[in-house]
N, C-alpha and C positions, 0 to 999 in steps of 0.2 A: 237277608242280610241280619247280622244279630244284633244286640245289643251295642248302645254307644260306645261303652267302655272298653267292650271286644272287638269290635271294628274299626277304630279309628285310632291313628295314632302318629304323632310327629316329635318334631325334634330330638331324634334318638339316633343322631346320625354322630358317628366317629367324628367327623369331619364336618363340619353343619355350612363351614363357608366355599369348600369347595363340590359338595353335595349333598343334599338333604332329604329325606323322605317328609314331603310334608303331609301326607293322608296317605292313611293304608284302607282300605275295603275286604271286607271276606264277605263273600257272595257266594255262588253254585254258578258255575261256568259252562255252558254251552260246550260239547264238545265239538262242535260243527263252527265254533265261533277263528274267523278269521284276520277281522279286521277291527278296530277298536280304532275311535276318533278324539284329537284332541287341536283345538283351534280356538282364535276368539277369545280365548281368556274361560272357555269351557273344554272338560271331560266330559265324554260320552261313552260307553261302557256298558254291556247288559247286567242287570239284577237279577239273581233268581231264575236265570235263564232263560224266560220272554220278557222281562220288563225292562224299558230303556230308564238308564239313571243319567243325570246330563248334571253334574256340577260346576257351580261357577268359582273359579279358581280367583278370582280378584274380590269376593267375599271374606270372610269368616272361615278358618280352617277347620271350627266346630259346626257349622252353616250345616242345616241339613241339605240334600242333594234334590233335584227333582224330577219324580219318579215317574215313567207314563207306562198308561196300560194299553194294549191295542192288537198283540202279537197273541196269538195260540200256541204256535209252534218256537222253537230258540231260536233266539237272534243271533244271524251268522256275520252280519255286516255292517259298519256305520258311518257317517261321514257327513261333517259340516258344509254347511254352502259357501258359495266364493265372496257375499256379501254379509256386512253388517248389520244393518239393518233393510229390511227385518233375518234375522237370522234363523236359518234352516237348518234343521237335521233330517238324515234320512237313514230309516233302518228298514233291512230287510232281511226277512226269514224264509223257510219254505214256501210257505203258502199266502204270502203278500208284502210289498212293498209298502211304505207308508213314509211321506213327509209331514214334520212336524213346525209347528209357528211358534218358538220360543216364547216369542214375547205373548203371541194369544195362550198359550197354556200356562204361562205365569198367571196372567191375569185371570184365569179361568178358574184356574186352582185359588187364587185370592178371593174370588165371588162364592166359593164355594161348590161349583160346578166340573163336571170331568171332562179335562181336556180330551179332545180328539183331533187327529192325523186326519190327510188327505191320503186316502188308496190308490197308490197311482199303477199298481200291478199284483195279479194276482197269478199264482201257480207256475210260477218260472223257475223251478226246481230250485237247486241249492245254489243258491246265491253266494259269491265269494269277494264281488268289489263292487263296491257305489263310486259315482263320481259324480258333484253338478257339474253343470258345463259354468262360464267364466258369469254369462249373467244372469245364473241360476234360473233360468228357463227350463232346460230340460235335465235327464236325469240318466246317466252309461250306468247301465246293470248289466255285469259281469255274470250269467249263470252258466256254469258249462262249456261247452265250447260256443255258446254265443253269446253278444252284445247286444243287448236291447237299449233303443233308444226311446226313453220314456217321457211322459209330460210332467211337467213338477207341479201343475195346476187341476189335472183330474187325471181319470184311467185310461189314458189314450198308448199304445205303441206306434210310433212314428215311424221305427225302421227297424228293421235286424241286420246285424252285419253278422255272417257266416265265412269262415274259410281256415278258422284254427283248428288243428285236428287233437288238441287236449284240453282243457279246463283252463278259462281265463282267467290271470292270479292279477293283474291291474291293469287301467288304463287311465288315461289324463286327455285334457282338452290342450290343443295349441292355442294361442290367446292373440298368436300375431297373424295365424294364418285361418281365416274363416273356414269352419266346418269339418277341421279337422282333428280326427281323434284317433290316438294312437296306445296300442296294448300288447302286451307280452302274454306269454303263455307256457305252460307244462312244455308245450310241444317244442321249446328252446329258442323261437324266433320271433319275431316284432312283427307288426304290421301298423301300414299307416291309411286310415279309411278316410275318405269322403261322408260323413254320416248323414248329409243331407239327401247325398242319392243313394247311400248303400253301394258307394263302388269301392273296391280295394286300390289305392292308388301304389303303393309299395311292400312287396313282400320279401322280408331277409331270410337269408339261409340260416341254418342249424349254427348256432353259437356255442355252443358245449354241449356234453353230455348231462346236465343238470338243469330242473326247469328254471325257468326265470320267474322269481317271486314278487321283484319289485321296481320300478317305474318312476322315475323323473324327469320334465324337461324345465332346464335352463334357459329361461326368458331373455337373459341378458345375453348368452353367449349363442342362443341357440341353437342347443344342441338335447340331446336326450340322454339319461344315465339310467342303465339298467344291472340289476344283481341278481346271480342264482344264489343256488340252495348251498354252492360250494366255494363261496367268499370272492367269485371272480366278478370284475365291474368293468363295463363297456361304456365307451360314450360314442357316439354318432352323431355326425353333422346334420342338422335338417335343413341347411342351405338348399334352395334348387340346383346349385350349379355344383353342389358336392355331391349329390346323387346318394344320400345317406351313406357316407363313409364312413367307417370306423376312425377315428381321430385318436382314443388312448383307449388302451386296456392295462388292466393290473391284477394282481392276487393280494387279496388283503391281508391272507396268513403269511405271505412271504412279506408284505410290510409291516406287521404288526411284529414279527422276529425280529428284523430289523430297527427297530425302534427301540424293542428291548435291548438290544443287542449296544445301542447306540448311549442307550441311557445307562445301561449296565457298565460298561465304557469309560462314560462321563465320570460315574463315580468313582471309578476304580482312580482314575488320574488324579480327584480331588483329594483321596484317602478315605472316603464314606463310603466304602464297599459296605458296610457293617451295617448302615443307615436306608442301603438301597428298602425298595419295598418287596414286599415276599413277592412279588406277583414277579418283578425281573427276573430273580432268581429263580423261580421254580422254572419258567420259561428257556432260561438262558442254560441250565444244568437241568434238562430232563433227563431221565433215566433211561436204559435200555430197554429194548423192549415195550417203551409206553405207546398206548392208542393215543394217535392226535384227533381232536375232534372234529367234526367241520364247523363252519362260520357262517351260516347261512343267513342272506343280505335281508330282514325283515321290513328295513325300511330306509330310506333316503330324503333326506329333506333340507331343505336349504340354514343356513345357519348366518343367523342374523348380526353378522362381523362388525358391522358400524356402531352398534349398541351395543356387544358385550366388550371389545374392544375398545375404552371408553375414553381409556388414560391416552397423557401422551404417546408415551413410551410404545404401547401398544397399537394405537392408532398408527403409527408410524412403520411397523410390522405387516400392521391388516391391511394398508393403501394399495389402491390396486391387487387386491387379492381375492378370490372366491372362498371359500369354505362350505362343507356341505356333512352333513351327519351321517351313519352309517350306523341303524340300529340294527344289532347281533343277538345272538342268545345268550350273548355272555356278557355285553356290554356296550358302550359307545364311543364312535370311533368317530374322528373330526380330524378331514379330508381337506388339503389344501389343494385345491381345482387345476391349480397351475402345475402343479410337479405331481399332484397324486400320492403325494408324500403322507404318511401320519403324522400329525402334529401332536394329539393327545389321545388318550384309550381310558375312559372310565369303565374300571371291571367293577361287576355289580360284586362281587366274592370278596374285592378288596379293602371294602368299607364292611365295618363289620354292623353298624348303625343302618343298614338296607337290610330288608327283611326276603326281598328277592333275590337269590343268587343266579337262576336259571330263567329266561325269560321265554315265554309262548309268543306273547305277540308285543309291539311297540307302536307308540303313537308321538309324534313332537311337536309342540308349540313351532310355528314358525317366525313370528316376530316374538322377539325376547322384551322382559317388563325388568327395566332396572337392571339389566345387564344380565338377568338369570333366564333358562329358558326351561319351560315344563315339559313332562316326559312323563308319558302312560304305559305302563308295561303293566303286563298279567304272567304269574306265574306257571311255569311249563308242571311243575306236580302237586300244588295247592291251588285250592282255591281261593284268590286272593290277589289285590287290584291295588297297585301302588303309585302313586304320582308322586314324582320326585320333579326337584327343584338344583338345577345345575347350574352353576357359574363358569362360562367356557373360559374367560380369560385367567380366573385361578387356575384353574385346571391345566390349562397351558404354561404357565409359568411355571405352576409346582413341578412338572415333569419334566420341564426341558431346562429349569432352570441349572441344573447341572452343565447341563450341553452346553448353555449360552456361559458361563463361567470358566469353562475348559477351552470352549473355541478361541473367547476372544481374550487371554490373557497376553497374546503377542500376536494382534492384528497386523495380517501380512498386506504388503501391496506391492503391486505389479511394478509401478512408478518407483524407484530409487529414492529415499525420504532423508539417511543419512548417510554419514561419508563411508569410507571404505575400512574394515577394520585392521589394525595393522596385519592381524595373524588371519587374513580372507584370501582367501586362493587367488581370488582376481587380483592380487596385489604383486604377482610372479609374475616377471618379464612382462610388465602391461608395455614398456616400447620396443619392445623386439619386433614388434612389426613394423616400425615405422621405417622409413628409409636409412639408412647406415650414413653415417657423412661421409663424404668425397674426398678423394684426393685434392688438394688444392690445383686449383686451374691456371693457365698461365705461366708454370715454372717450368724449365726444360731442367731434365735430368740427364744425366752426364751417360753417355753411350758406353759401356763396355761392352771388350771383345767378346761376342760370345757365338756360338752355334746358329746356324741358318733356321730360325723358327717361325713359322706363318700365321701370323693371329690374325684377329676382325682386322688391326693397322699393322701392314707388313712392316717393321724397323729394318735398322740397318742391319748389316747380316757380318759387322765387327770394324767397319770404318770409323773413321771419328768426326767423320763432316756428317752436318744434320742430314736426315733424310730428306726427299721433295715431298711436300705432306699436299701441296697444290692437287696432282692430279689425283688424288683418293677423295677431292670435296663435293664433285658431284654425287658419288652415292652415299656419301654422309649428309649430305641436304634432303638426295630422298629419301634417306629413313627417315630425319626427324620428321618431315613433311608428312609420312605415312604413317607417322606414331600420332602427332598434332593432330590428325584428319580422326581417328580412331579415339581419340581421347574427346576432342569436341562432339563426335558423332553420337556420344551416348549422355549427353547432357540433357535432360528435362529441362521444359519451363517450370518455374513456380509459378503456377496458375491456381486460383481458386478452383475445388472440386467444382463441376457446372451443374448443380443441379436444379438448375433453372431453366438449360437447355431444352429443346424438344427433342424427345428419342427417337433416333431412325429405326423405322420400320420396313427399309428394304435391303435385300442380301448384301451385304458388303465384300466378302471373299470366302477363299475357302483356298485348301491346301491339301496333298496327298505326304503323308508322313515317311511313307516306303512306299516300292512297289508290290508288294508284297503284304498280305494281313498281319499286323503286327499290333502285339498289344502297349500300349501307353501305359506304363508305370506310374507315371506323376508328372505333375506340370506346378510352373510355379512362374508367377509375372515379376519383374524386375520393380523394384520400390518406385520409381517413375513411370511405372506403367507401357511402356516404349515397348518392353521385349517380352517374350516369354519364352521361357526354356523347358523342353520337354524329355522326359528321359523315358528310352525305349528298353522295349526286350531285346531289342536286336544287338545291344551292347553301346551304343551311340545317346548321344546326346545332342538336340537338336536347338538352336535359338531363331525365333521367325522375329519379325516386326509384329506388334502388336493388334494389326488387322491384319494378320496371314498374306502382307502382299511378296515379302520376299523372305527367304531363308539365310539369315545373316552367318552362322558359323554348324559346323558339322564337327562333331568332337567324338573321336573315336580312340578306342584305347582300353577297353573294359572288356573283361574275359567271361562276364554275367550281365544279365538284367542288369538295370540301373535304375532302384529303388527310392532314389531319393537326390533331387535336386536342390541345391540353394544358393539364394543372390546375396552378394556382399551387400553393403550399408552404400558403399559409391559406385556400387553398379558394375564393376571393371574386374569381378572374378564371381565364379561359380565353382562352387563345392558339390561333388556328384559321390554315390556310394553305390556299392554293387553287391551282387552277390557272387561277387569273386574273391570275398573279402577284403577290397581296396578301395580308400578310398582315393580321389582325385581332386587339385585343385587347379581351375582351366582361367586362363587370361582371356577375356573379350576378345582380343586383339591379336588372338594367335590358337592356331589349332594343336599347340600340343600342351602338354599340365605342367604346370609353373610347381607342383608338388606332387609327389607320390607318396601314399603310407602301405605299406605292402602287405601283404600274410604275413610277414613275423609278426607285426604288431598286435593282429586278430585272430583270435581263436576261430571267431564261429562271424558268418555275415553280418554284414555293418547297417542296421537297421534305417537310424533317421541321420543325417550329418547337416549341421547349417552352422553358418558363424554366429557370433556372440559375443554381446560387450561391445557395440559397435567397431565390428570387424578386429576385437582383438584377441579374440578364443575362435575356436571352432568343438561345438559340442556334437560328438556321435556314441551310438547306444551298441554294445555290442553286448550279447547277452544278456543278464539280470541285472549291467551295469553298466550306464554313461562314462567317458571321458572327457574329461575339460584339456584341451591341447594348447597353445599357444605357437604361436608360428611365426617367420619373419618370410617373404615371397619377394622372391627375384627370378624376374620374368630373362634374363640376361641370357646368354649362351654361348658359351666356347666352341669355339667351327671345330676343333679338334677333340674336345670333350664333352660332346652333347650329350653322354650318356651320365654325366654327372651334375646334378642337379646344385642350383646354390641356394634352392630355398631350403629350409630348416621347418623342424619341428618337435616339439617336446611335450612330454607329458607331464601337466600339472598334478592331475590328482582324477583317481577313478571314485566313483561316488555308487556305491551296491545298494539296489534299490530292496526292499525288505520283503523276503517271504516270497518270491518270484522267483521262475523259471526264466521268463524272457520278459524285456522291456518292449512291450507293441505298438507304443507311441511315445513320444517325447514333443516339447514345444518350449521354445523360450524366444524373450522379445530382443531382436539385433537392432531398431530404429532408432533406441533411445536404451539410456542406460537402466539396464534392469538385473536386480538380484535372483529374480525368481525362476527359475527350471519348474517345469510339470513334466511329468511321467508316470505312464499305465504298463501296468504288467498285466503276463495270463494270471493271475491270481483276480482278476478283477476289479483289483485297488486301483486306485491313483494317488501320487503322492506326490510333495512340495517339498522343493529342497531352495533351501535359500543360502546361497554359493557366496553371500557376503559372510555368514556365519559358519560355512562349511560344510554342513550338516543338513538331514531329515528336519522339518519343521513338522506337517503334519500327514496324516494319512484319512483319507476317505474311504474307508471299504465299500466293497461291493458298490462299486459303482455302477453298472450295468448289469445284467443278468450275462451276460457273458464279457468277453476280455473287449477292451477299447481298442480299437482298433484306428481313430484318429483321437487327436487333441485340437483343435482351432480355435486361437488367440485373435481377438481384435491390436494388430499390431501396432496400429499406427498407419498415415499417408501424408506425405508433406502437402496433402491439397485436399485436406478437411481438416475440421476444427473439433474438438470434444474434450467433455468434459474428462478431468485425470482420474474419476470415480469409475467412468466407461471403461477404463482398460484392465479393470480388475474383474470383468465378465469372463467366463470363457465356458466354450462345448467341447461335450464328448459325443462320440456316437459309438454303437457296437451292432452288432450284426443280430435283427431283429428286437432291437429294445429304442429304437429311435435315435433321437438327439433329446441330450440334458445341455440345461442353460443352467451355471452355477454360479456365484460369487464368493472369490477368493477369500474375502473380509471375512464370512461368515460359515464357510466352506459347505452350505447348502444348496440343495438343488431350487432354486427358484423358477425355472420353469421347466415343461415339457414338451417335446414337441414330435407329434406321429403322425400316422396318416400315410406315408410311405414306403412303400413295401421294400423294406431288406432283410430278406429272409437267409439269400442264400450267397449274397457276397460283400463284401466291404466298400461300401459309397461313401463315397468326399461328400464332404459338407465346407463351406467358406461363409466370410460374414464379409459384407459389401464395408468399402474404406469407409461409408459412414456412420457404422456400426448399426444399423437400423435394419436390414434386410439380412437374410439367412439362404443359401441356394445348395441344396442337397440334391445328391444323385440317388436313383432308385433303379431297382430290378425289375420293375413291372413294366419299363417302358415310358418311363414318364419323368420330367425334371419338376421338383419343387421349389417355389419361390415362398419363403414366408416374411411377414411382419415381424422383429423380434420382440414386439409388445403383446402381440396376439399368437393362438398355437392354432391359426389357420394356415393356409395354402393355395396357392394355384397352380395350376400346371396345363401342358399343353394336353390337345384331344389327342386322341389315341388313334393312330390308323393302324389298315390292314399291312401296310409296308413297314409296316416299324417293326424291326427285328434285332435293336441294339438294346444295351442297358448301359445310363451314364454313372461313370463310377467316379471319376473327378470334376470338380467344380469351382475353379478360382476365381476370382474376381479381381480385376485390372485397376489401376489406382491411376489413369492416365489422364493427366491436368486437360488435354486438348480432346479428349472425347468422352462421350457420357460414359453412366457405369457398364462396361464390359466384363458378361461372364462368357467363357469358355466350356464347353461340354467336350470332355474326352470321353470313347469307347473304349473298353476292351478287348474289344472285337473286332472292331474297324481301323483300318488307319485312316479315315477321314476326318477333318475337324473343320466344321462351319459356323456360322454363326449367322442368325436369325434376330432381329431387334423385337421386343417385345413390349408394350405399356403397361406397366402395373400401378392400376386407380390408388387413391389415396386411403390412409389407412381410416378409423373412424373419427381420430383427431384431424380431422384434415388441415384446420387452421394451420397444425405442426406440420404433418407428415407430407402433405401434397407436394411439396417439392422434394422432396426425397423420396417419392413412389415410382422413378422410372426405373425400368430394369434392363438389362440388355441380357440374353442367353442364345444357348447355339442347339443346334439339333442336326442330323445327318447331312450330307448336301444330297444323296441319292432321294432324301422325301422331300415331297412339295406340300409340307404342313401347314395350315389354314392359320392363320394370324388370329387371334384371339383373344380379348383384353373380357377378364371375370374381375368382377367387384364382388366379394364375398363380406364386404363388413356391412 
């Protein structure tokens, strides 16, 4: 170690409020060093290769560190104990492993004695990682392909764990499971051990082509997070019922690039592109032929956000969120665990006051002090060690201030908060769909000489005498009675959503939609939950009772597969779209369409069609634009001119989606007045349209890694009450990229749900009427149910006979039944329903009454009932 003037410096950073170099050490570092330690306000690192240097960060910056000698060879790994009293530190080299009691060592140095540690292992080969057990009684030493469990008090090997095929790079103890140890290795897999007996409990498959370098156990969510040398992150559930299922995966390089583009775009919108950081400029405009550097995950550590985000505004942002740090060779990344998106990135070379531009090793202090976190890094090319002091709150606000400003200039809301503008497209022909004023009844018209014409009511053939109308009264009354029955049969009961009712667990009903295997393209419940509409590939639309006991109607007339069905708000009409480039509106009382929009209106197939603005308009998408249509429906027919429809429809406006070839999904609310229309395109972007203003208001680029195939909104229910803010949440899903929960007010992803298999087919999603649960289909023969507040799921047992994949999953809003859910298969014509009780979430006092779900499986299978408590 050099002189004090050459070896230490502090306060030289360009922006000391965000990051400050608290102290710099210059020392010869060993080539075999792979682990440094930082914790309990202390930093530990090798000094002059084989000396242990421990610096107390709570003291004066100029205070001399504690130097301990005991190794003959170069130190390769260091770790602090789990407890503070006494504070232990373990150092490992090629020839021995030593445990030091820092309190005793400090006392001996003060008394002029030479401090000594306890040698707990010798000649274990090159040690790559050491870790204390939660009670500091044992030490896990990773040397080569083996893990040695050593006693922390004497030299004794308790057990050897053999099984990895390459050097073990990290190991962590599970705090809630006794005697459980998890390890990762360069063989690209992780293993779960019972270290008391030495048994292997679980072995994963090969996760990636690059070695796994780091590991973290999330005690709160009971998950493990591991990272590899190429910037990939995996999250696995440690719940016993989940069988170590992978619940999330992300690419840090893509997230970093997305973060750069977001900052660059916000700076451009605010007119401050010249003030954008040099880092964003260089990364957003990479020259051709440039080499992209790897992003090795050197460290994964918790972020103490409750202390870091201590202001009132930041507390609101950080509430109910989990953050963790990712240490890489180029900087520190702050990741939101809920959505796995990058919140901030501290790049070393972006701050001229930092002496290290590329880090070889990294270690972070878990607990923050005064809202600041200490970080220990070693240089990749020089023999220097730096202790950094990072302010996470200022780091986030400094980098996202432009994003928040550009996104909050006009906060969006699904519920209409202002009256219609005079120039709004929604003001055009608003009364057109209302019933036209009828002629005055009770006044006899003068009968003139006319040719004989047969109408619904046969009038006189030219005689001046009044016709005998009584003879037709029986038929007239019969027609009126039929209409009244039809109307009354579709009225629902306005009862509160039965959250307290006990769930049915017996088989209820089953039905066949066709005599031959027919693909079910779409399903939709009516607003009162009494009826279910199904669009089939055999060109028909079926209407079932919600319990599937009766087929109410069969609508035929399309020449292609029906890819979209939608109910009107009054439950009297159904709109369907087909691949034959036509849209039809059906009356639930008749089997003939009341309105047909033919091929002359559309150049391409209509993808989505629905009623909008309380049945005032029809929304449909065709190609790269969606159409707003006003309409008037008249189901009356002339007996001699049945080919002529009295219903009319008029195009109000077309809204093109920017920079896309085709709109892949469309969603809008019809149960209450809303100006917002959400569209997703083949360019992987999501665009928000405000139809009151008549134009697009926001674009979210790169929503998923693939094009979004469904947008799911909580469109409200007459039987469930929610806060107005709850309607601003919506979900998107794409093949191979899970489900994302978005907030319309911030245009940010608030939560991410993965774990279900959706790699081959566009599986559907649905939200429950209470807004608490999410159902998703899957192509791994399972159906997944999730609580919207936590990224976990439950699912059915897989059976040998299961040969389906669930693609469409709607919830029922019925007021007389518990929450129903119907699953429809793309390859089987059968639909049936099984009920399953979902236990309450972690907030049992709040969610216990909301945690009952009903779901469906194939009638051919006898799937056992199973209740899984994953909380």
